[in-house]
Every structure is written in structure tokens, then in C-alpha cells.
N, CA, C and O atoms as a Tinker XYZ file with bonds, in Angstrom:
   356  protein
     1  N    -19.184000 -159.191000  -97.683000    73     2
     2  CA   -18.031000 -160.181000  -97.458000    64     1     3
     3  C    -17.391000 -159.223000  -96.543000    63     2     4     5
     4  O    -17.140000 -158.052000  -96.827000    81     3
     5  N    -17.138000 -159.822000  -95.393000    73     3     6
     6  CA   -15.893000 -159.224000  -94.172000    64     5     7
     7  C    -14.889000 -159.984000  -93.418000    63     6     8     9
     8  O    -15.324000 -161.015000  -92.906000    81     7
     9  N    -14.047000 -159.804000  -93.290000    73     7    10
    10  CA   -12.908000 -160.562000  -92.492000    64     9    11
    11  C    -12.624000 -159.960000  -91.572000    63    10    12    13
    12  O    -12.495000 -158.736000  -91.547000    81    11
    13  N    -12.415000 -161.015000  -90.287000    73    11    14
    14  CA   -12.051000 -160.850000  -89.139000    64    13    15
    15  C    -10.619000 -161.530000  -88.667000    63    14    16    17
    16  O    -10.107000 -162.559000  -89.107000    81    15
    17  N    -10.233000 -160.832000  -87.858000    73    15    18
    18  CA    -8.935000 -161.236000  -87.217000    64    17    19
    19  C     -9.257000 -161.875000  -85.911000    63    18    20    21
    20  O    -10.204000 -161.462000  -85.241000    81    19
    21  N     -8.557000 -162.798000  -85.548000    73    19    22
    22  CA    -9.016000 -163.658000  -84.148000    64    21    23
    23  C     -7.921000 -164.313000  -83.369000    63    22    24    25
    24  O     -7.329000 -165.369000  -83.592000    81    23
    25  N     -7.802000 -163.525000  -82.492000    73    23    26
    26  CA    -6.984000 -164.497000  -81.501000    64    25    27
    27  C     -7.606000 -165.224000  -80.512000    63    26    28    29
    28  O     -8.477000 -164.912000  -79.701000    81    27
    29  N     -6.839000 -166.540000  -80.777000    73    27    30
    30  CA    -7.607000 -167.857000  -79.940000    64    29    31
    31  C     -6.565000 -168.091000  -78.560000    63    30    32    33
    32  O     -5.395000 -168.465000  -78.643000    81    31
    33  N     -7.116000 -167.853000  -77.606000    73    31    34
    34  CA    -6.184000 -168.071000  -76.340000    64    33    35
    35  C     -6.941000 -169.373000  -75.194000    63    34    36    37
    36  O     -8.143000 -169.534000  -74.986000    81    35
    37  N     -5.822000 -170.131000  -74.619000    73    35    38
    38  CA    -5.887000 -171.320000  -74.070000    64    37    39
    39  C     -4.934000 -172.311000  -74.421000    63    38    40    41
    40  O     -3.796000 -172.073000  -74.826000    81    39
    41  N     -5.557000 -173.689000  -74.211000    73    39    42
    42  CA    -4.878000 -175.018000  -74.791000    64    41    43
    43  C     -5.340000 -175.281000  -76.150000    63    42    44    45
    44  O     -6.261000 -176.041000  -76.448000    81    43
    45  N     -4.400000 -174.374000  -77.203000    73    43    46
    46  CA    -4.922000 -174.470000  -78.734000    64    45    47
    47  C     -3.556000 -174.858000  -79.256000    63    46    48    49
    48  O     -3.441000 -174.861000  -80.481000    81    47
    49  N     -2.633000 -175.146000  -78.617000    73    47    50
    50  CA    -1.269000 -175.566000  -79.397000    64    49    51
    51  C     -1.111000 -177.269000  -79.332000    63    50    52    53
    52  O     -1.205000 -177.843000  -78.247000    81    51
    53  N     -0.905000 -177.891000  -80.389000    73    51    54
    54  CA    -0.534000 -179.668000  -80.222000    64    53    55
    55  C     -1.729000 -179.998000  -79.830000    63    54    56    57
    56  O     -1.860000 -180.712000  -78.836000    81    55
    57  N     -2.725000 -179.577000  -80.481000    73    55    58
    58  CA    -4.211000 -179.970000  -80.063000    64    57    59
    59  C     -4.657000 -180.443000  -81.054000    63    58    60    61
    60  O     -5.636000 -181.174000  -80.903000    81    59
    61  N     -4.155000 -180.234000  -82.385000    73    59    62
    62  CA    -4.765000 -180.278000  -84.119000    64    61    63
    63  C     -5.651000 -179.191000  -84.500000    63    62    64    65
    64  O     -6.272000 -179.255000  -85.561000    81    63
    65  N     -5.776000 -178.015000  -83.571000    73    63    66
    66  CA    -6.507000 -177.124000  -83.428000    64    65    67
    67  C     -6.242000 -176.195000  -85.079000    63    66    68    69
    68  O     -7.180000 -175.967000  -85.843000    81    67
    69  N     -5.100000 -175.859000  -85.301000    73    67    70
    70  CA    -4.978000 -175.358000  -86.971000    64    69    71
    71  C     -5.540000 -176.139000  -88.125000    63    70    72    73
    72  O     -6.162000 -175.749000  -89.113000    81    71
    73  N     -5.168000 -177.333000  -87.752000    73    71    74
    74  CA    -6.071000 -178.200000  -89.062000    64    73    75
    75  C     -7.207000 -178.277000  -89.009000    63    74    76    77
    76  O     -7.911000 -178.125000  -90.008000    81    75
    77  N     -7.826000 -178.618000  -87.448000    73    75    78
    78  CA    -9.251000 -178.366000  -87.847000    64    77    79
    79  C     -9.615000 -177.343000  -88.212000    63    78    80    81
    80  O    -10.182000 -177.412000  -89.302000    81    79
    81  N     -9.556000 -176.449000  -87.824000    73    79    82
    82  CA   -10.086000 -174.692000  -88.344000    64    81    83
    83  C    -10.206000 -174.834000  -89.539000    63    82    84    85
    84  O    -11.243000 -174.862000  -90.201000    81    83
    85  N     -8.587000 -174.981000  -90.038000    73    83    86
    86  CA    -8.617000 -174.787000  -91.665000    64    85    87
    87  C     -9.700000 -175.790000  -92.676000    63    86    88    89
    88  O    -10.024000 -175.585000  -93.846000    81    87
    89  N    -10.076000 -176.825000  -91.841000    73    87    90
    90  CA   -11.067000 -178.015000  -92.392000    64    89    91
    91  C    -12.370000 -177.142000  -92.634000    63    90    92    93
    92  O    -12.920000 -176.774000  -93.672000    81    91
    93  N    -12.666000 -176.944000  -91.266000    73    91    94
    94  CA   -13.924000 -176.161000  -90.917000    64    93    95
    95  C    -14.128000 -174.780000  -91.855000    63    94    96    97
    96  O    -15.212000 -174.443000  -92.330000    81    95
    97  N    -12.703000 -173.958000  -92.047000    73    95    98
    98  CA   -12.942000 -172.812000  -92.717000    64    97    99
    99  C    -13.391000 -173.326000  -94.020000    63    98   100   101
   100  O    -14.475000 -173.058000  -94.537000    81    99
   101  N    -12.343000 -174.196000  -94.586000    73    99   102
   102  CA   -12.700000 -174.554000  -95.772000    64   101   103
   103  C    -14.196000 -175.312000  -96.362000    63   102   104   105
   104  O    -14.607000 -175.253000  -97.520000    81   103
   105  N    -14.831000 -176.006000  -95.235000    73   103   106
   106  CA   -16.211000 -176.344000  -95.297000    64   105   107
   107  C    -17.116000 -175.601000  -95.482000    63   106   108   109
   108  O    -18.164000 -175.996000  -95.993000    81   107
   109  N    -16.885000 -174.138000  -95.045000    73   107   110
   110  CA   -17.525000 -173.146000  -94.767000    64   109   111
   111  C    -17.501000 -171.775000  -96.005000    63   110   112   113
   112  O    -18.156000 -170.734000  -96.043000    81   111
   113  N    -16.305000 -172.402000  -97.053000    73   111   114
   114  CA   -16.228000 -171.779000  -97.920000    64   113   115
   115  C    -15.842000 -170.354000  -97.338000    63   114   116   117
   116  O    -16.440000 -169.357000  -97.742000    81   115
   117  N    -14.838000 -170.266000  -96.386000    73   115   118
   118  CA   -13.696000 -169.041000  -95.855000    64   117   119
   119  C    -12.681000 -169.189000  -96.709000    63   118   120   121
   120  O    -12.351000 -170.156000  -97.396000    81   119
   121  N    -12.208000 -168.089000  -96.587000    73   119   122
   122  CA   -10.295000 -167.494000  -97.213000    64   121   123
   123  C     -9.901000 -167.106000  -95.811000    63   122   124   125
   124  O    -10.560000 -166.732000  -94.841000    81   123
   125  N     -8.501000 -167.332000  -96.033000    73   123   126
   126  CA    -7.883000 -166.782000  -94.952000    64   125   127
   127  C     -6.686000 -167.519000  -94.670000    63   126   128   129
   128  O     -5.935000 -167.972000  -95.534000    81   127
   129  N     -6.480000 -167.658000  -93.006000    73   127   130
   130  CA    -5.192000 -168.699000  -92.694000    64   129   131
   131  C     -5.609000 -168.633000  -91.008000    63   130   132   133
   132  O     -6.455000 -168.147000  -90.256000    81   131
   133  N     -4.559000 -169.362000  -90.998000    73   131   134
   134  CA    -4.342000 -169.725000  -89.588000    64   133   135
   135  C     -2.741000 -169.741000  -88.834000    63   134   136   137
   136  O     -1.919000 -170.213000  -89.620000    81   135
   137  N     -2.282000 -169.434000  -87.831000    73   135   138
   138  CA    -0.924000 -169.609000  -87.310000    64   137   139
   139  C     -0.767000 -169.891000  -85.915000    63   138   140   141
   140  O     -1.828000 -169.686000  -85.325000    81   139
   141  N      0.358000 -170.372000  -84.997000    73   139   142
   142  CA     0.451000 -170.831000  -83.903000    64   141   143
   143  C      1.279000 -169.235000  -83.351000    63   142   144   145
   144  O      1.984000 -168.708000  -84.213000    81   143
   145  N      1.201000 -168.635000  -82.200000    73   143   146
   146  CA     1.949000 -167.783000  -81.952000    64   145   147
   147  C      2.655000 -168.040000  -80.837000    63   146   148   149
   148  O      2.337000 -168.803000  -79.925000    81   147
   149  N      3.952000 -167.158000  -80.972000    73   147   150
   150  CA     4.921000 -167.606000  -79.558000    64   149   151
   151  C      4.384000 -167.759000  -78.120000    63   150   152   153
   152  O      4.831000 -168.579000  -77.318000    81   151
   153  N      3.498000 -166.993000  -77.900000    73   151   154
   154  CA     2.765000 -166.976000  -76.741000    64   153   155
   155  C      1.826000 -167.956000  -76.227000    63   154   156   157
   156  O      1.212000 -167.919000  -75.161000    81   155
   157  N      1.801000 -168.931000  -77.233000    73   155   158
   158  CA     0.979000 -170.202000  -77.387000    64   157   159
   159  C     -0.556000 -169.857000  -77.511000    63   158   160   161
   160  O     -1.424000 -170.573000  -77.012000    81   159
   161  N     -0.800000 -168.795000  -78.161000    73   159   162
   162  CA    -2.057000 -168.239000  -78.666000    64   161   163
   163  C     -2.012000 -169.037000  -80.122000    63   162   164   165
   164  O     -0.962000 -169.481000  -80.586000    81   163
   165  N     -3.312000 -169.157000  -80.781000    73   163   166
   166  CA    -3.254000 -169.116000  -82.412000    64   165   167
   167  C     -3.850000 -167.788000  -82.889000    63   166   168   169
   168  O     -4.474000 -167.061000  -82.117000    81   167
   169  N     -3.662000 -167.512000  -84.068000    73   167   170
   170  CA    -3.908000 -166.234000  -84.503000    64   169   171
   171  C     -4.565000 -167.025000  -86.086000    63   170   172   173
   172  O     -4.042000 -167.941000  -86.720000    81   171
   173  N     -5.949000 -166.232000  -86.409000    73   171   174
   174  CA    -6.382000 -166.592000  -87.797000    64   173   175
   175  C     -7.063000 -165.311000  -88.511000    63   174   176   177
   176  O     -7.668000 -164.597000  -87.711000    81   175
   177  N     -7.084000 -164.925000  -89.703000    73   175   178
   178  CA    -7.773000 -163.936000  -90.277000    64   177   179
   179  C     -8.709000 -164.677000  -91.271000    63   178   180   181
   180  O     -8.169000 -165.162000  -92.265000    81   179
   181  N     -9.670000 -164.780000  -91.160000    73   179   182
   182  CA   -10.680000 -165.396000  -92.196000    64   181   183
   183  C    -11.822000 -164.535000  -92.913000    63   182   184   185
   184  O    -12.324000 -163.532000  -92.404000    81   183
   185  N    -12.107000 -164.969000  -93.946000    73   183   186
   186  CA   -12.975000 -163.690000  -94.840000    64   185   187
   187  C    -14.449000 -164.688000  -95.647000    63   186   188   189
   188  O    -14.499000 -165.812000  -96.145000    81   187
   189  N    -14.953000 -164.157000  -95.545000    73   187   190
   190  CA   -16.115000 -164.536000  -96.429000    64   189   191
   191  C    -17.707000 -164.172000  -95.721000    63   190   192   193
   192  O    -17.837000 -163.341000  -94.821000    81   191
   193  N    -18.660000 -164.823000  -96.211000    73   191   194
   194  CA   -20.137000 -163.947000  -96.238000    64   193   195
   195  C    -20.322000 -164.321000  -94.315000    63   194   196   197
   196  O    -19.952000 -165.315000  -93.690000    81   195
   197  N    -21.062000 -163.013000  -93.813000    73   195   198
   198  CA   -21.045000 -162.888000  -92.354000    64   197   199
   199  C    -21.955000 -164.344000  -92.066000    63   198   200   201
   200  O    -22.004000 -164.440000  -90.840000    81   199
   201  N    -22.315000 -164.912000  -92.370000    73   199   202
   202  CA   -23.248000 -166.080000  -91.774000    64   201   203
   203  C    -22.041000 -167.209000  -91.428000    63   202   204   205
   204  O    -21.900000 -167.695000  -90.306000    81   203
   205  N    -21.329000 -167.488000  -92.410000    73   203   206
   206  CA   -20.431000 -168.645000  -92.259000    64   205   207
   207  C    -19.334000 -168.223000  -91.374000    63   206   208   209
   208  O    -18.647000 -169.019000  -90.734000    81   207
   209  N    -19.171000 -166.771000  -91.356000    73   207   210
   210  CA   -17.862000 -166.483000  -90.449000    64   209   211
   211  C    -18.537000 -166.555000  -89.104000    63   210   212   213
   212  O    -17.781000 -166.803000  -88.164000    81   211
   213  N    -19.949000 -166.369000  -88.801000    73   211   214
   214  CA   -20.761000 -166.264000  -87.312000    64   213   215
   215  C    -20.304000 -168.225000  -87.222000    63   214   216   217
   216  O    -19.635000 -168.622000  -86.268000    81   215
   217  N    -20.561000 -168.759000  -87.815000    73   215   218
   218  CA   -20.424000 -170.270000  -87.414000    64   217   219
   219  C    -18.842000 -170.470000  -87.409000    63   218   220   221
   220  O    -18.533000 -171.087000  -86.389000    81   219
   221  N    -18.043000 -170.247000  -87.976000    73   219   222
   222  CA   -16.663000 -170.062000  -87.880000    64   221   223
   223  C    -16.135000 -169.957000  -86.247000    63   222   224   225
   224  O    -15.588000 -170.844000  -85.592000    81   223
   225  N    -16.532000 -168.388000  -85.768000    73   223   226
   226  CA   -16.322000 -168.361000  -85.193000    64   225   227
   227  C    -16.732000 -168.763000  -83.968000    63   226   228   229
   228  O    -16.035000 -168.631000  -82.963000    81   227
   229  N    -18.386000 -169.498000  -83.983000    73   227   230
   230  CA   -18.710000 -170.388000  -82.599000    64   229   231
   231  C    -17.621000 -171.356000  -82.579000    63   230   232   233
   232  O    -16.995000 -171.504000  -81.529000    81   231
   233  N    -17.214000 -172.275000  -83.986000    73   231   234
   234  CA   -16.335000 -173.198000  -83.784000    64   233   235
   235  C    -15.380000 -172.754000  -82.922000    63   234   236   237
   236  O    -15.335000 -173.137000  -81.753000    81   235
   237  N    -14.523000 -171.887000  -83.451000    73   235   238
   238  CA   -13.198000 -171.225000  -82.613000    64   237   239
   239  C    -13.714000 -171.181000  -81.173000    63   238   240   241
   240  O    -12.849000 -171.606000  -80.407000    81   239
   241  N    -14.630000 -170.875000  -80.668000    73   239   242
   242  CA   -14.207000 -171.164000  -79.294000    64   241   243
   243  C    -14.842000 -171.785000  -78.896000    63   242   244   245
   244  O    -15.603000 -171.520000  -77.964000    81   243
   245  N    -14.715000 -173.121000  -79.635000    73   243   246
   246  CA   -14.714000 -174.710000  -78.743000    64   245   247
   247  C    -13.114000 -175.211000  -79.011000    63   246   248   249
   248  O    -12.181000 -175.580000  -78.298000    81   247
   249  N    -13.321000 -175.030000  -80.282000    73   247   250
   250  CA   -12.125000 -175.823000  -81.311000    64   249   251
   251  C    -12.314000 -177.375000  -81.246000    63   250   252   253
   252  O    -13.390000 -177.802000  -80.828000    81   251
   253  N    -11.004000 -178.531000  -81.762000    73   251   254
   254  CA   -11.444000 -179.741000  -81.909000    64   253   255
   255  C    -11.197000 -180.156000  -80.127000    63   254   256   257
   256  O    -10.779000 -179.536000  -79.148000    81   255
   257  N    -11.750000 -181.639000  -80.401000    73   255   258
   258  CA   -12.061000 -182.286000  -78.706000    64   257   259
   259  C    -11.140000 -181.668000  -77.923000    63   258   260   261
   260  O    -11.529000 -180.784000  -77.160000    81   259
   261  N     -9.392000 -182.118000  -77.993000    73   259   262
   262  CA    -8.519000 -181.830000  -77.192000    64   261   263
   263  C     -8.544000 -180.548000  -76.966000    63   262   264   265
   264  O     -8.126000 -180.482000  -75.810000    81   263
   265  N     -8.780000 -179.398000  -77.344000    73   263   266
   266  CA    -8.361000 -177.825000  -77.035000    64   265   267
   267  C     -9.393000 -177.302000  -75.825000    63   266   268   269
   268  O    -10.609000 -177.479000  -75.753000    81   267
   269  N     -8.591000 -176.669000  -74.991000    73   267   270
   270  CA    -9.574000 -175.789000  -74.069000    64   269   271
   271  C     -9.462000 -174.410000  -74.446000    63   270   272   273
   272  O     -8.476000 -173.686000  -74.310000    81   271
   273  N    -10.442000 -174.161000  -74.875000    73   271   274
   274  CA   -10.580000 -172.039000  -75.224000    64   273   275
   275  C    -10.846000 -171.780000  -74.259000    63   274   276   277
   276  O    -11.731000 -172.203000  -73.515000    81   275
   277  N     -9.652000 -170.591000  -74.078000    73   275   278
   278  CA   -10.452000 -169.744000  -72.946000    64   277   279
   279  C    -10.867000 -168.318000  -73.902000    63   278   280   281
   280  O    -12.015000 -167.941000  -73.665000    81   279
   281  N    -10.474000 -167.875000  -74.445000    73   279   282
   282  CA   -10.999000 -166.827000  -75.193000    64   281   283
   283  C    -11.124000 -166.795000  -76.409000    63   282   284   285
   284  O    -10.771000 -167.850000  -76.936000    81   283
   285  N    -11.576000 -165.822000  -77.282000    73   283   286
   286  CA   -11.698000 -165.655000  -78.909000    64   285   287
   287  C    -11.736000 -163.937000  -78.765000    63   286   288   289
   288  O    -12.740000 -163.353000  -78.358000    81   287
   289  N    -10.812000 -163.421000  -79.061000    73   287   290
   290  CA   -10.516000 -161.728000  -79.237000    64   289   291
   291  C    -10.772000 -161.955000  -80.738000    63   290   292   293
   292  O    -10.309000 -162.864000  -81.427000    81   291
   293  N    -11.818000 -160.693000  -81.218000    73   291   294
   294  CA   -12.304000 -160.919000  -82.374000    64   293   295
   295  C    -12.123000 -159.574000  -82.668000    63   294   296   297
   296  O    -12.245000 -158.742000  -81.769000    81   295
   297  N    -11.769000 -159.151000  -84.141000    73   295   298
   298  CA   -11.728000 -157.552000  -84.811000    64   297   299
   299  C    -11.863000 -158.023000  -86.107000    63   298   300   301
   300  O    -11.485000 -159.052000  -86.667000    81   299
   301  N    -12.646000 -156.795000  -86.550000    73   299   302
   302  CA   -13.211000 -156.430000  -87.958000    64   301   303
   303  C    -12.049000 -155.901000  -88.584000    63   302   304   305
   304  O    -11.600000 -154.987000  -87.892000    81   303
   305  N    -11.458000 -156.079000  -89.491000    73   303   306
   306  CA   -10.462000 -155.687000  -90.823000    64   305   307
   307  C    -11.202000 -155.640000  -92.378000    63   306   308   309
   308  O    -12.344000 -155.944000  -92.724000    81   307
   309  N    -10.282000 -155.234000  -92.985000    73   307   310
   310  CA   -10.103000 -154.736000  -94.461000    64   309   311
   311  C    -10.375000 -156.467000  -94.939000    63   310   312   313
   312  O    -10.149000 -157.516000  -94.336000    81   311
   313  N    -11.050000 -156.132000  -96.500000    73   311   314
   314  CA   -11.103000 -157.689000  -96.979000    64   313   315
   315  C     -9.663000 -157.385000  -97.804000    63   314   316   317
   316  O     -8.986000 -156.378000  -98.014000    81   315
   317  N     -9.562000 -158.932000  -98.182000    73   315   318
   318  CA    -8.272000 -158.791000  -99.146000    64   317   319
   319  C     -8.454000 -159.462000 -100.285000    63   318   320   321
   320  O     -7.605000 -159.538000 -101.173000    81   319
   321  N     -9.688000 -160.033000 -100.318000    73   319   322
   322  CA   -10.432000 -160.660000 -101.693000    64   321   323
   323  C     -8.977000 -162.127000 -101.638000    63   322   324   325
   324  O     -8.515000 -162.398000 -102.746000    81   323
   325  N     -8.482000 -162.801000 -100.607000    73   323   326
   326  CA    -7.564000 -163.949000 -100.724000    64   325   327
   327  C     -8.319000 -165.014000 -101.413000    63   326   328   329
   328  O     -9.444000 -164.633000 -101.736000    81   327
   329  N     -8.099000 -165.996000 -101.674000    73   327   330
   330  CA    -8.762000 -167.540000 -101.883000    64   329   331
   331  C     -7.692000 -168.170000 -101.100000    63   330   332   333
   332  O     -6.477000 -167.978000 -101.055000    81   331
   333  N     -8.682000 -169.174000 -100.348000    73   331   334
   334  CA    -8.380000 -170.370000  -99.925000    64   333   335
   335  C     -8.374000 -170.032000  -98.415000    63   334   336   337
   336  O     -8.898000 -169.006000  -97.980000    81   335
   337  N     -7.785000 -170.901000  -97.680000    73   335   338
   338  CA    -7.307000 -171.235000  -96.270000    64   337   339
   339  C     -6.543000 -171.872000  -95.678000    63   338   340   341
   340  O     -6.931000 -172.922000  -95.166000    81   339
   341  N     -5.145000 -171.436000  -95.541000    73   339   342
   342  CA    -4.226000 -171.871000  -95.525000    64   341   343
   343  C     -3.783000 -172.181000  -93.893000    63   342   344   345
   344  O     -4.403000 -171.578000  -93.017000    81   343
   345  N     -2.784000 -173.060000  -93.545000    73   343   346
   346  CA    -2.160000 -173.159000  -92.286000    64   345   347
   347  C     -0.874000 -172.640000  -92.389000    63   346   348   349
   348  O     -0.146000 -173.367000  -93.063000    81   347
   349  N     -0.214000 -171.401000  -91.857000    73   347   350
   350  CA     0.685000 -171.007000  -91.871000    64   349   351
   351  C      2.056000 -171.628000  -90.833000    63   350   352   353
   352  O      1.808000 -171.731000  -89.632000    81   351
   353  N      3.102000 -171.923000  -91.201000    73   351   354
   354  CA     3.687000 -172.709000  -90.436000    64   353   355
   355  C      5.058000 -171.249000  -89.610000    63   354   356
   356  O      5.880000 -171.587000  -88.758000    81   355
């Protein structure tokens, strides 16, 4: 089990990024959350097995159809044992 903090930059707000990411994370059996940030980026924390996290990170680099991802900053952090993957407002 690993947990990563992700900061996704680009046109990622108002394009259904959070909801799509939540669906993908749940499909992969990941736990964590995702939220919009005041600077226009999206912040996520995802926890699970490494191979599923790799798939999720690759998805985050593209996002949903209307998104234009410019960068994904990734930092490994300690696991929390969180259950579920939620969208925070």
C-alpha cells in the first residue's frame, strides 16, 4: 500500500475532473479524496496498491475529455487506511 498527494494543474476546474477522477479511483479500488483549490488546480490524495495508483496517475495526466492538464505534481506520503474515495467541496 502507498499513498500519493497529487496537484493537477491546467484547465481542470469546471470540466467534471473531480467526478471523473472519483469514478476512476473507485473503479481501481483506491481510497482518498479530491478537491478544487483556490488557484485553479485540483488536489488529490490516493491510496492503494502501487499498480492501481500508477494507472490512476496516468489517468490524471489526461483527465476527462474537456480537461487540459498541464502538469501533475506527485509526492509520496504516509498511508492513512482511509476507506472510500470522496469529492470534497
